N, C-alpha and C positions, 0 to 999 in steps of 0.2 A: 503494500500499500504506499502511495506518494503522497507528501504533503506538496501541495499547491495555493500560493496565495494568488489572489486574482484581485487589479482595483479599476473600478469604474467610474470615470469622468463625468463631469454636470451634464454634458449633452447626452450620456448614455443612461443618465437617470432623470431626465427632464420632466417627467411626468409621469403619470399612473400606467400609460403603455409600456412606456421605454423600462422603468422598473420590472412589470411582469416580464418582459422579454429578457432582462437581466438574470431575473429569478431561473426562468428556463433555462439558461446556459450555465448556471450556478450549479442549476439539477443535476445537467447533462454532465458535468464535471463531477459529481459526487457520484452518479452512476457509474462512471468510468471506475470505480472502486478507489478514488482519492478521498484523502481527508481535506478539505477546501477551507480557506480563512479569506474572507472578501475584505478591502478596504474601501469604503466609499465616500466619495465627496457627495457635496451638496448639490441641489437639484439646481440645475440649468444656471440661471443667473441670480440665485441665492444669496451669494457674498456680497455679490456687486449690490444688491439691494439692501442688504442688510448695512451696508458700510453708509448707502445714499439716507435712511434711515437715522442712524447715529449723526450723520451730518445736519440732519435738519434739527437736531436736539441740541447741537454742540458744534461750537466753530471749531475746538480741538476735543475730541472725545477722550475721556482718560483712556490711556493704553491696558492696564487689565481690564477695563470694565467691555471696551473694545474687543479684547482677543477671548472674553468670556461669550459675548454675543454674537462671534461670529464663528465660534464652535457648534452653537447650537445648530447651523445648516447641517452639519455633516450627520450629527447624530439625526436628525430627521428623517433622513436619507437610509441609514443604519436601521432603523427601528422599521420603517416602511418595508425595506428588503427582507426583512425576518419576518413581517406579518404576511408578505406574497408567499415565500417558501413554507409559512404554515397553512398556507390556504391549499398547496399544492401537495402537503402531505408529508414535507421534510422538516426534522428539526434544525433549529437554528436559533440561535440567539444575537443580542444586538449589543454591542458593549463599547462606549466611550474609550476616548485612548486613555483616559487614567484608569479605569477599571482592565484595560489591555497593557497597563505596567508600560509604558510608553512615559521615561521619565527625562524632562529638559532642564535647560538651561533658563532663568527667567530673563530673558530677551524677549519681551513683548512683539508680536507680530512678526519676529524673524526668530524665534527660538529654534536652538539645535539641538537634536536628540544626545542624552548623555549615556540612557543603558535603556534596554528592554529588559522589561522582568516577567517574561509571560506566562508565568505560572498558572492564572485563570483562563488564558486560551488554552494551556493544553490541557487543565482539567476537563472545558467544555469539549474538547475534541475528542477525549477519551471516552466521554458520552455519547458521541456520536453526532455531536451539534456540529450543522456548519457554523462558521463564528464570522458576525460581519461587524468588522472594527470601523467607526469612525475616524477618520483620515485628518491629516493636517493639524494634529494637536496633541496634546501631552498633557503634562504637570508638572511642576516643581517641588521642590523639598518641603516647602512649607504649603503645598496641596494648592495652588494658586493655576489655573488652566492658561496654556499658551497656544500660539496657533505658530506653524514651523513657516510660515511666507508664501509666496508662490510656487506652486508646483508641490506643498507639502504633503500632500495625499501619495504620490509617487513615490516620495522620500519615506514616508510611514510605511508604505507596501514594500519595499525592498529592504527595509531595516528589520520587519517583522519576519518577510522571507530568510534574513540572516540570522535573526536568534532563534528562528523554530527549526533549521537546517533545512529549509524548503527545495525541492528539486526543481523549482523555476517559481518567477516571478511573472504575471502576465498582465499587461496595462492593456485595460480596453480603454476605447477613443474613439471620437469620429471620423477616424482617417487608418487608412489601411497599412498602417506602418509606416516606418521612418522615409520619408523620400530623399533622392538625390539631389533636389533643387524645389523648389516652393512650387506647388503645381499652379496656383493661384497666378504665379509669374511666366511659368512655361507649364504649357497644356501637355506638354507630351514626357513630362517629370514623372519619373517611375520609383515606385515604394523599392528598397532595397530586401534581398532574402534576408541577409546578415551585416552584422557591421561590428566592428571590434570595439570594446570600450574606450581607447585611447581615441578614435575618430567619432566616436558617438558623445564623448567629453566636449571636446574641440565643438562640435555641431551644437550642440545644446549651450554650451557656452557662449557662441557668436552669432545666434538667431533663431536655431530650432527650438520651435515650442511644443514637440510634442513630448518632451522627455524634460528633467530638472536636472541640471547640474549635480546638483548634489545626492539625487537618486543613483546617477549612471557612477559618481565617484564610490559608493557605497556598493553598488553590485560588482564593480571591478575589486575592492577590498576583499569581501568577501567570497569571490567567486561565483557569484548567483547569475545566473543567464537570464536574460531579461526579455521577454516576447513583448512586442506592440503591434496590436492587433486592433480592428474595428469591432465592435460591439454590433454594428448592425449587419454586419456577411459574415461568411465564412473564408474572406480571404486570410492566407496563411501567415501575413503580418511580416515583421522583422525580427529575428533573434539578434539580440544586442550579448556578445559573449568572448572571451580570452581568444578561442580557438579558430578564429578565419584561416583559409586555407591559402597560402603563399601567394598564388595565383592573385587572389582578391585584394591584395596587398602590395599593388606594384604599381599605382595609379593614381590621380585625383580623382575619387569616388564621390565629392560632392560638393556644395555650394551652398555656403549661409549668408544671411543679409540681416541687420539689425537697423532700426530704424531710432532705436532709443539710445540714442549718443550725444552727450553734452560736452563742449571743449570748452578748458579754462586757458588760458595763457596768461601768466606772471611775466610781465615785462621788466628787464633790468635788473635782474635779479644778480646780488653779490654772488660771486663765485667762491666760495669758502666752506670748510666743512662744519655741518649739522644746519645748512639752510634747507635743507630736499626734508629733514628730520622735522624741521619747525615748520614746516607745510601739511605734510602726509601723516604726520602724529596726530593734529587736530582732525583730519578729515578719520582717520582710523575710529578714534573715542566718539565720533558722533557717528559712526555707522555707515560712511559714505565710503561705497565700494570705487576702489579707482583702478584703470585697465591700462591703455597705453599712456607713456609716460615718454617725452621726450626731453633734453634739453641741448642747447646750441651749444656749438663751442664756443669757448669764453673770450673774448676779446676786450682786452684791459682791464680785467678782472669782473668782467659785468655777462650775464648772460640771461636767456630767454628759457624759461620752465613752461613746457604745456603738457597738460594729462586730459584724459577723457574720463567722464563720471555716467550713468544714467542721465537720460534728460530727467526724470522724476528727481532727480537728487541736485538738479543743477543749481537752483536758487540756493537751496540749503546751503550747498558747497559755497558757491560764492558768498553766503553769509559769515563763513567758517574763511574763509582764504582772504578777506579782502583787509580786514583788520592786520592780519600777519604781512600780506603785502606791503602794507603801509609801517609799519612796523620795523622791518626789515629794509625799507628803503628803496623799495621796487615803484617803477616811475607809472606804471600802468597793472592794471587786470581786469582782462575782457574775457568775456562768455561766446560762445556761438550755439544756439540749439538748433541749427538747420542742417544737421550732420547725419551722414549715416555709413556703414561699413559693410563692405562683400568682403566675403572669403573663399578661398580653395583650400580645402582639405584633403588629405589625403596619405596614409603611411609611406605612398611612394616616394614623396620628398625627401624622405631621411635621406637617401642614399643616390639620387637622382639630379642630375643639373638642368636647368631651363625652365623649370616651372615659373620663377619671378619673374624670367624675362617674358615669358610667352603673357604671363597675366599684365605685366606692365606694357607692352606694346599693344596687346587689345584694347584695354581701357584708353590708351594714348589714342589709336586711330578713331574712335569714337569722341574723341575730346572732351575725357572724364578725368578732371585732374584732381591727383593722388597729393591728399594735405598729409597723413600722416601714415605710417606702414608699421606693424607689428607681425612678428611672428613668431612658429614655435617648431618643432622639428618636423611637424605633419601640419603646419598651417601656415599661411600667407595672407594678412588682413590687410585692405586696404580702407582708409577714413576718406572719403567723397563726400560732395552733395548730395544729401539727401534726395534730391529730386532727378536724379542721375542713377541710383541705386537699382531701380526696376532693370533700365536698361543694360548697366553693368552685370545682373545677373545672366540677362539672356545671354548677351556677348559671350561671358567666359563660360555658360554650358557650350555654347555651339563652339568655342575655340577649344576647350576640352573634351568634347567628343564624350559626355558624360552620360554614357548608360549604364543600366542592368546588366550584369554579368550574366 
């Protein structure tokens, strides 16, 4: 008997009809002789609706109370799923994140899982129950409810799979798998049959919304195969794992794009030890994630420092950086929220030349100006104007002849 963890996203459980469809899929997995743990997201747009309701009552809702409020969406779904399974004759029980033993730190709205104590989950499985766990949430040492932030239910599912020693974690959503490029921009895009953890992590980090990077990191760390598939049809989906065949790992396999890019440039920064720390330390303390960092060559002891953040964090980042810039003697601190990013990703770039040149030439031919460049061993990312991102994705897809193997 195998243990399978399944997660169902918001669109998969958007209404009663969808919940019944999911219940049938869960029942089928149980009928195949598996123990089943299910992680449920909130129905449809419930989380956004709860945030909007809170905003009507307070300009700045208390973080603790907001997390308690938002956690209710997943609890509603998990209880409804258990009811649907009961009506079909299957024993099932719903558990909150706290009841499932998910312990987190106390960073509200973006808490991180510290450990999982799945004793209750194991007991219920031993009774023959299908266990439905509310995703996106956990509990602190002081018994306060926290939420895990964007993609939190994915993280819940993979973390549970790791703690329970599951055979596989299955992420069901409204797409047929992980695509080699966004099908909304390139109609001929195809879902990949499989993808390595490394490539998926780069894809998730640099624009693909189908999986959250934290969930992929956990999958790789604990070697949990992750299947991404549609809950609306029987497509085979994409398997994320560490054993991708060598022939699949020798070229550019996918293109990601991201419009959530904000840029800050601190002009005229003194080039001396401690300056970078004085800027990025307070940003980290404020919980603002920094991605690309570029520092120009120093001229007469003065340089410019440019970095990117999520566009949603740009205003808050400027509030942090402006007084520091003035304090260190910077001549100017400027921001730009009109940028996007396009990335080519593939393990083949580790040992083969020519990928950067082809990418840059392709963008140049379409008069797409590159403002910043950042790389890893298997990724090249160009920061460009947001209004040129769609065109960049299309021409790069053609230039690298990205197809499903």
